[in-house]
Jmol script that loads the backbone (N, CA, C; Angstrom):
load data "model"
ATOM      1  N   MET A   1       0.839  -1.157   0.000  1.00  0.00           N
ATOM      2  CA  MET A   1       0.000   0.000   0.000  1.00  0.00           C
ATOM      3  C   MET A   1       0.896   1.236   0.000  1.00  0.00           C
ATOM      4  N   ILE A   2       0.577   2.198  -0.829  1.00  0.00           N
ATOM      5  CA  ILE A   2       1.322   3.458  -0.877  1.00  0.00           C
ATOM      6  C   ILE A   2       0.332   4.591  -0.606  1.00  0.00           C
ATOM      7  N   PRO A   3       0.320   5.135   0.625  1.00  0.00           N
ATOM      8  CA  PRO A   3      -0.593   6.223   0.936  1.00  0.00           C
ATOM      9  C   PRO A   3      -0.320   7.434   0.043  1.00  0.00           C
ATOM     10  N   HIS A   4      -1.388   8.037  -0.414  1.00  0.00           N
ATOM     11  CA  HIS A   4      -1.243   9.228  -1.234  1.00  0.00           C
ATOM     12  C   HIS A   4      -2.509  10.058  -1.081  1.00  0.00           C
ATOM     13  N   GLY A   5      -2.503  11.200  -1.666  1.00  0.00           N
ATOM     14  CA  GLY A   5      -3.683  12.053  -1.583  1.00  0.00           C
ATOM     15  C   GLY A   5      -3.279  13.505  -1.574  1.00  0.00           C
ATOM     16  N   HIS A   6      -4.015  14.289  -0.820  1.00  0.00           N
ATOM     17  CA  HIS A   6      -3.825  15.731  -0.857  1.00  0.00           C
ATOM     18  C   HIS A   6      -2.949  16.262   0.261  1.00  0.00           C
ATOM     19  N   GLY A   7      -2.371  15.433   1.060  1.00  0.00           N
ATOM     20  CA  GLY A   7      -1.505  15.898   2.131  1.00  0.00           C
ATOM     21  C   GLY A   7      -0.538  14.821   2.563  1.00  0.00           C
ATOM     22  N   ILE A   8       0.669  15.217   2.807  1.00  0.00           N
ATOM     23  CA  ILE A   8       1.700  14.256   3.188  1.00  0.00           C
ATOM     24  C   ILE A   8       1.676  13.979   4.687  1.00  0.00           C
ATOM     25  N   HIS A   9       1.090  14.889   5.472  1.00  0.00           N
ATOM     26  CA  HIS A   9       1.151  14.767   6.926  1.00  0.00           C
ATOM     27  C   HIS A   9       0.537  13.465   7.433  1.00  0.00           C
ATOM     28  N   ALA A  10      -0.688  13.208   7.069  1.00  0.00           N
ATOM     29  CA  ALA A  10      -1.353  11.982   7.517  1.00  0.00           C
ATOM     30  C   ALA A  10      -0.692  10.750   6.909  1.00  0.00           C
ATOM     31  N   ALA A  11      -0.298  10.829   5.656  1.00  0.00           N
ATOM     32  CA  ALA A  11       0.343   9.687   4.993  1.00  0.00           C
ATOM     33  C   ALA A  11       1.625   9.281   5.718  1.00  0.00           C
ATOM     34  N   LEU A  12       2.415  10.247   6.156  1.00  0.00           N
ATOM     35  CA  LEU A  12       3.651   9.926   6.875  1.00  0.00           C
ATOM     36  C   LEU A  12       3.373   9.186   8.177  1.00  0.00           C
ATOM     37  N   HIS A  13       2.329   9.592   8.875  1.00  0.00           N
ATOM     38  CA  HIS A  13       2.000   8.923  10.127  1.00  0.00           C
ATOM     39  C   HIS A  13       1.479   7.505   9.885  1.00  0.00           C
ATOM     40  N   VAL A  14       0.728   7.295   8.820  1.00  0.00           N
ATOM     41  CA  VAL A  14       0.280   5.942   8.472  1.00  0.00           C
ATOM     42  C   VAL A  14       1.492   5.077   8.151  1.00  0.00           C
ATOM     43  N   ILE A  15       2.403   5.589   7.348  1.00  0.00           N
ATOM     44  CA  ILE A  15       3.595   4.829   6.967  1.00  0.00           C
ATOM     45  C   ILE A  15       4.442   4.487   8.189  1.00  0.00           C
ATOM     46  N   ALA A  16       4.625   5.470   9.093  1.00  0.00           N
ATOM     47  CA  ALA A  16       5.446   5.241  10.285  1.00  0.00           C
ATOM     48  C   ALA A  16       4.831   4.195  11.213  1.00  0.00           C
ATOM     49  N   SER A  17       3.512   4.015  11.145  1.00  0.00           N
ATOM     50  CA  SER A  17       2.842   3.059  12.030  1.00  0.00           C
ATOM     51  C   SER A  17       2.820   1.638  11.460  1.00  0.00           C
ATOM     52  N   GLN A  18       3.298   1.468  10.234  1.00  0.00           N
ATOM     53  CA  GLN A  18       3.210   0.171   9.570  1.00  0.00           C
ATOM     54  C   GLN A  18       4.593  -0.398   9.262  1.00  0.00           C
ATOM     55  N   SER A  19       4.616  -1.664   8.971  1.00  0.00           N
ATOM     56  CA  SER A  19       5.845  -2.328   8.537  1.00  0.00           C
ATOM     57  C   SER A  19       6.230  -1.805   7.150  1.00  0.00           C
ATOM     58  N   PRO A  20       7.532  -1.742   6.844  1.00  0.00           N
ATOM     59  CA  PRO A  20       7.941  -1.361   5.491  1.00  0.00           C
ATOM     60  C   PRO A  20       7.400  -2.315   4.421  1.00  0.00           C
ATOM     61  N   MET A  21       7.038  -3.514   4.797  1.00  0.00           N
ATOM     62  CA  MET A  21       6.432  -4.441   3.838  1.00  0.00           C
ATOM     63  C   MET A  21       5.017  -3.987   3.461  1.00  0.00           C
ATOM     64  N   THR A  22       4.322  -3.349   4.410  1.00  0.00           N
ATOM     65  CA  THR A  22       2.953  -2.892   4.171  1.00  0.00           C
ATOM     66  C   THR A  22       2.941  -1.541   3.465  1.00  0.00           C
ATOM     67  N   CYS A  23       3.758  -0.616   3.943  1.00  0.00           N
ATOM     68  CA  CYS A  23       3.819   0.747   3.377  1.00  0.00           C
ATOM     69  C   CYS A  23       5.274   1.093   3.068  1.00  0.00           C
ATOM     70  N   PRO A  24       5.779   0.692   1.917  1.00  0.00           N
ATOM     71  CA  PRO A  24       7.191   0.923   1.614  1.00  0.00           C
ATOM     72  C   PRO A  24       7.511   2.340   1.135  1.00  0.00           C
ATOM     73  N   LEU A  25       6.517   3.064   0.625  1.00  0.00           N
ATOM     74  CA  LEU A  25       6.769   4.360  -0.006  1.00  0.00           C
ATOM     75  C   LEU A  25       5.663   5.351   0.325  1.00  0.00           C
ATOM     76  N   ALA A  26       5.969   6.627   0.054  1.00  0.00           N
ATOM     77  CA  ALA A  26       4.948   7.682   0.108  1.00  0.00           C
ATOM     78  C   ALA A  26       4.973   8.415  -1.225  1.00  0.00           C
ATOM     79  N   GLU A  27       3.812   8.852  -1.634  1.00  0.00           N
ATOM     80  CA  GLU A  27       3.733   9.660  -2.849  1.00  0.00           C
ATOM     81  C   GLU A  27       3.919  11.120  -2.447  1.00  0.00           C
ATOM     82  N   TYR A  28       4.878  11.807  -3.059  1.00  0.00           N
ATOM     83  CA  TYR A  28       5.138  13.220  -2.795  1.00  0.00           C
ATOM     84  C   TYR A  28       5.183  13.927  -4.142  1.00  0.00           C
ATOM     85  N   LEU A  29       4.167  14.719  -4.422  1.00  0.00           N
ATOM     86  CA  LEU A  29       4.075  15.442  -5.685  1.00  0.00           C
ATOM     87  C   LEU A  29       4.748  16.805  -5.510  1.00  0.00           C
ATOM     88  N   ILE A  30       5.948  16.943  -6.019  1.00  0.00           N
ATOM     89  CA  ILE A  30       6.800  18.100  -5.738  1.00  0.00           C
ATOM     90  C   ILE A  30       6.109  19.421  -6.051  1.00  0.00           C
ATOM     91  N   LEU A  31       5.586  19.599  -7.233  1.00  0.00           N
ATOM     92  CA  LEU A  31       4.978  20.879  -7.598  1.00  0.00           C
ATOM     93  C   LEU A  31       3.683  21.127  -6.831  1.00  0.00           C
ATOM     94  N   LYS A  32       2.882  20.117  -6.659  1.00  0.00           N
ATOM     95  CA  LYS A  32       1.610  20.278  -5.946  1.00  0.00           C
ATOM     96  C   LYS A  32       1.835  20.587  -4.475  1.00  0.00           C
ATOM     97  N   MET A  33       2.794  19.926  -3.856  1.00  0.00           N
ATOM     98  CA  MET A  33       3.033  20.128  -2.428  1.00  0.00           C
ATOM     99  C   MET A  33       3.553  21.535  -2.140  1.00  0.00           C
ATOM    100  N   GLN A  34       4.227  22.180  -3.082  1.00  0.00           N
ATOM    101  CA  GLN A  34       4.683  23.556  -2.869  1.00  0.00           C
ATOM    102  C   GLN A  34       3.496  24.480  -2.620  1.00  0.00           C
ATOM    103  N   SER A  35       2.419  24.287  -3.349  1.00  0.00           N
ATOM    104  CA  SER A  35       1.249  25.133  -3.134  1.00  0.00           C
ATOM    105  C   SER A  35       0.484  24.702  -1.887  1.00  0.00           C
ATOM    106  N   TYR A  36       0.403  23.413  -1.596  1.00  0.00           N
ATOM    107  CA  TYR A  36      -0.307  22.948  -0.412  1.00  0.00           C
ATOM    108  C   TYR A  36       0.382  23.409   0.870  1.00  0.00           C
ATOM    109  N   ASP A  37       1.716  23.394   0.881  1.00  0.00           N
ATOM    110  CA  ASP A  37       2.483  23.713   2.085  1.00  0.00           C
ATOM    111  C   ASP A  37       2.918  25.181   2.153  1.00  0.00           C
ATOM    112  N   HIS A  38       2.435  26.005   1.242  1.00  0.00           N
ATOM    113  CA  HIS A  38       2.903  27.392   1.156  1.00  0.00           C
ATOM    114  C   HIS A  38       2.792  28.151   2.479  1.00  0.00           C
ATOM    115  N   PHE A  39       1.710  27.968   3.214  1.00  0.00           N
ATOM    116  CA  PHE A  39       1.478  28.727   4.438  1.00  0.00           C
ATOM    117  C   PHE A  39       2.064  28.073   5.688  1.00  0.00           C
ATOM    118  N   GLU A  40       2.746  26.954   5.539  1.00  0.00           N
ATOM    119  CA  GLU A  40       3.339  26.284   6.701  1.00  0.00           C
ATOM    120  C   GLU A  40       4.690  26.889   7.054  1.00  0.00           C
ATOM    121  N   LEU A  41       4.926  27.007   8.360  1.00  0.00           N
ATOM    122  CA  LEU A  41       6.200  27.540   8.839  1.00  0.00           C
ATOM    123  C   LEU A  41       7.315  26.509   8.661  1.00  0.00           C
ATOM    124  N   HIS A  42       6.998  25.235   8.869  1.00  0.00           N
ATOM    125  CA  HIS A  42       7.989  24.160   8.755  1.00  0.00           C
ATOM    126  C   HIS A  42       7.459  23.065   7.824  1.00  0.00           C
ATOM    127  N   PRO A  43       7.438  23.298   6.514  1.00  0.00           N
ATOM    128  CA  PRO A  43       6.936  22.245   5.623  1.00  0.00           C
ATOM    129  C   PRO A  43       7.863  21.024   5.649  1.00  0.00           C
ATOM    130  N   GLY A  44       7.279  19.858   5.556  1.00  0.00           N
ATOM    131  CA  GLY A  44       8.071  18.626   5.540  1.00  0.00           C
ATOM    132  C   GLY A  44       8.628  18.382   4.144  1.00  0.00           C
ATOM    133  N   LEU A  45       9.830  18.827   3.929  1.00  0.00           N
ATOM    134  CA  LEU A  45      10.442  18.686   2.611  1.00  0.00           C
ATOM    135  C   LEU A  45      11.309  17.439   2.558  1.00  0.00           C
ATOM    136  N   PRO A  46      11.280  16.726   1.440  1.00  0.00           N
ATOM    137  CA  PRO A  46      12.129  15.538   1.331  1.00  0.00           C
ATOM    138  C   PRO A  46      13.597  15.918   1.190  1.00  0.00           C
ATOM    139  N   GLY A  47      14.443  15.094   1.775  1.00  0.00           N
ATOM    140  CA  GLY A  47      15.889  15.248   1.642  1.00  0.00           C
ATOM    141  C   GLY A  47      16.502  13.867   1.588  1.00  0.00           C
ATOM    142  N   ALA A  48      17.325  13.591   0.616  1.00  0.00           N
ATOM    143  CA  ALA A  48      17.929  12.265   0.429  1.00  0.00           C
ATOM    144  C   ALA A  48      16.847  11.193   0.351  1.00  0.00           C
ATOM    145  N   ALA A  49      15.751  11.522  -0.346  1.00  0.00           N
ATOM    146  CA  ALA A  49      14.635  10.601  -0.588  1.00  0.00           C
ATOM    147  C   ALA A  49      13.904  10.194   0.688  1.00  0.00           C
ATOM    148  N   ARG A  50      13.971  11.047   1.717  1.00  0.00           N
ATOM    149  CA  ARG A  50      13.281  10.756   2.976  1.00  0.00           C
ATOM    150  C   ARG A  50      12.619  12.030   3.493  1.00  0.00           C
ATOM    151  N   ILE A  51      11.530  11.850   4.239  1.00  0.00           N
ATOM    152  CA  ILE A  51      10.856  12.950   4.911  1.00  0.00           C
ATOM    153  C   ILE A  51      10.760  12.569   6.380  1.00  0.00           C
ATOM    154  N   ALA A  52      11.278  13.423   7.240  1.00  0.00           N
ATOM    155  CA  ALA A  52      11.262  13.136   8.675  1.00  0.00           C
ATOM    156  C   ALA A  52       9.886  13.435   9.263  1.00  0.00           C
ATOM    157  N   LEU A  53       9.476  12.630  10.234  1.00  0.00           N
ATOM    158  CA  LEU A  53       8.251  12.934  10.964  1.00  0.00           C
ATOM    159  C   LEU A  53       8.502  14.177  11.819  1.00  0.00           C
ATOM    160  N   PRO A  54       7.503  15.033  11.973  1.00  0.00           N
ATOM    161  CA  PRO A  54       7.702  16.232  12.779  1.00  0.00           C
ATOM    162  C   PRO A  54       7.871  15.880  14.254  1.00  0.00           C
ATOM    163  N   ASP A  55       8.613  16.717  14.973  1.00  0.00           N
ATOM    164  CA  ASP A  55       8.759  16.507  16.414  1.00  0.00           C
ATOM    165  C   ASP A  55       7.825  17.434  17.199  1.00  0.00           C
ATOM    166  N   ARG A  56       6.958  18.144  16.502  1.00  0.00           N
ATOM    167  CA  ARG A  56       5.959  19.001  17.123  1.00  0.00           C
ATOM    168  C   ARG A  56       4.662  18.204  17.298  1.00  0.00           C
ATOM    169  N   PRO A  57       3.758  18.644  18.177  1.00  0.00           N
ATOM    170  CA  PRO A  57       2.521  17.897  18.429  1.00  0.00           C
ATOM    171  C   PRO A  57       1.664  17.710  17.177  1.00  0.00           C
ATOM    172  N   GLY A  58       0.886  16.647  17.191  1.00  0.00           N
ATOM    173  CA  GLY A  58      -0.028  16.368  16.086  1.00  0.00           C
ATOM    174  C   GLY A  58       0.722  16.108  14.799  1.00  0.00           C
ATOM    175  N   PHE A  59       0.256  16.706  13.729  1.00  0.00           N
ATOM    176  CA  PHE A  59       0.938  16.553  12.444  1.00  0.00           C
ATOM    177  C   PHE A  59       2.110  17.520  12.311  1.00  0.00           C
ATOM    178  N   GLY A  60       2.326  18.376  13.321  1.00  0.00           N
ATOM    179  CA  GLY A  60       3.453  19.306  13.301  1.00  0.00           C
ATOM    180  C   GLY A  60       3.228  20.515  12.423  1.00  0.00           C
ATOM    181  N   ILE A  61       1.977  20.826  12.132  1.00  0.00           N
ATOM    182  CA  ILE A  61       1.667  21.953  11.245  1.00  0.00           C
ATOM    183  C   ILE A  61       1.589  23.239  12.058  1.00  0.00           C
ATOM    184  N   GLU A  62       2.375  24.213  11.653  1.00  0.00           N
ATOM    185  CA  GLU A  62       2.338  25.546  12.253  1.00  0.00           C
ATOM    186  C   GLU A  62       2.291  26.551  11.109  1.00  0.00           C
ATOM    187  N   MET A  63       1.351  27.454  11.170  1.00  0.00           N
ATOM    188  CA  MET A  63       1.163  28.423  10.087  1.00  0.00           C
ATOM    189  C   MET A  63       2.183  29.557  10.173  1.00  0.00           C
ATOM    190  N   ASP A  64       2.664  30.009   9.024  1.00  0.00           N
ATOM    191  CA  ASP A  64       3.550  31.169   8.923  1.00  0.00           C
ATOM    192  C   ASP A  64       2.656  32.408   8.863  1.00  0.00           C
ATOM    193  N   GLN A  65       2.520  33.102   9.993  1.00  0.00           N
ATOM    194  CA  GLN A  65       1.585  34.219  10.091  1.00  0.00           C
ATOM    195  C   GLN A  65       1.911  35.341   9.112  1.00  0.00           C
ATOM    196  N   ALA A  66       3.178  35.543   8.795  1.00  0.00           N
ATOM    197  CA  ALA A  66       3.543  36.592   7.831  1.00  0.00           C
ATOM    198  C   ALA A  66       2.940  36.286   6.455  1.00  0.00           C
ATOM    199  N   LYS A  67       2.970  35.043   6.047  1.00  0.00           N
ATOM    200  CA  LYS A  67       2.387  34.663   4.752  1.00  0.00           C
ATOM    201  C   LYS A  67       0.865  34.700   4.803  1.00  0.00           C
ATOM    202  N   VAL A  68       0.294  34.330   5.945  1.00  0.00           N
ATOM    203  CA  VAL A  68      -1.157  34.328   6.090  1.00  0.00           C
ATOM    204  C   VAL A  68      -1.696  35.764   5.998  1.00  0.00           C
ATOM    205  N   GLU A  69      -1.013  36.685   6.643  1.00  0.00           N
ATOM    206  CA  GLU A  69      -1.481  38.077   6.705  1.00  0.00           C
ATOM    207  C   GLU A  69      -1.185  38.883   5.443  1.00  0.00           C
ATOM    208  N   ARG A  70      -0.232  38.446   4.649  1.00  0.00           N
ATOM    209  CA  ARG A  70       0.112  39.148   3.427  1.00  0.00           C
ATOM    210  C   ARG A  70      -1.032  38.991   2.433  1.00  0.00           C
ATOM    211  N   SER A  71      -1.449  40.069   1.856  1.00  0.00           N
ATOM    212  CA  SER A  71      -2.544  39.988   0.863  1.00  0.00           C
ATOM    213  C   SER A  71      -1.970  40.178  -0.530  1.00  0.00           C
ATOM    214  N   ALA A  72      -1.355  39.127  -1.012  1.00  0.00           N
ATOM    215  CA  ALA A  72      -0.760  39.136  -2.340  1.00  0.00           C
ATOM    216  C   ALA A  72      -1.074  37.815  -3.011  1.00  0.00           C
ATOM    217  N   PRO A  73      -1.174  37.817  -4.320  1.00  0.00           N
ATOM    218  CA  PRO A  73      -1.412  36.557  -5.028  1.00  0.00           C
ATOM    219  C   PRO A  73      -0.276  35.553  -4.780  1.00  0.00           C
ATOM    220  N   LEU A  74      -0.622  34.310  -4.725  1.00  0.00           N
ATOM    221  CA  LEU A  74       0.360  33.238  -4.516  1.00  0.00           C
ATOM    222  C   LEU A  74       1.192  33.086  -5.772  1.00  0.00           C
ATOM    223  N   GLN A  75       2.504  33.189  -5.644  1.00  0.00           N
ATOM    224  CA  GLN A  75       3.444  33.054  -6.761  1.00  0.00           C
ATOM    225  C   GLN A  75       4.236  31.772  -6.579  1.00  0.00           C
ATOM    226  N   LEU A  76       4.069  30.834  -7.474  1.00  0.00           N
ATOM    227  CA  LEU A  76       4.836  29.572  -7.408  1.00  0.00           C
ATOM    228  C   LEU A  76       5.608  29.365  -8.681  1.00  0.00           C
TER     229      LEU A  76
END
end "model"
wireframe off; spacefill off
backbone 0.3
color backbone group
């Protein structure tokens, strides 16, 4: 099984809770995730083909208030 969808946060937690035989990979859509994670202060970016689980509570999502308050079109 390869968890995928519209967010990597939940998929990472599903993968971490399972054997590598059950969930060997995660789907990470590079261009799509840039827009999904735009307002996050600490987006989970892959490095060396791995994404670390956050050490913050829950899914580890914290909003970047400067980006939230800025009233400008999203440029990607």
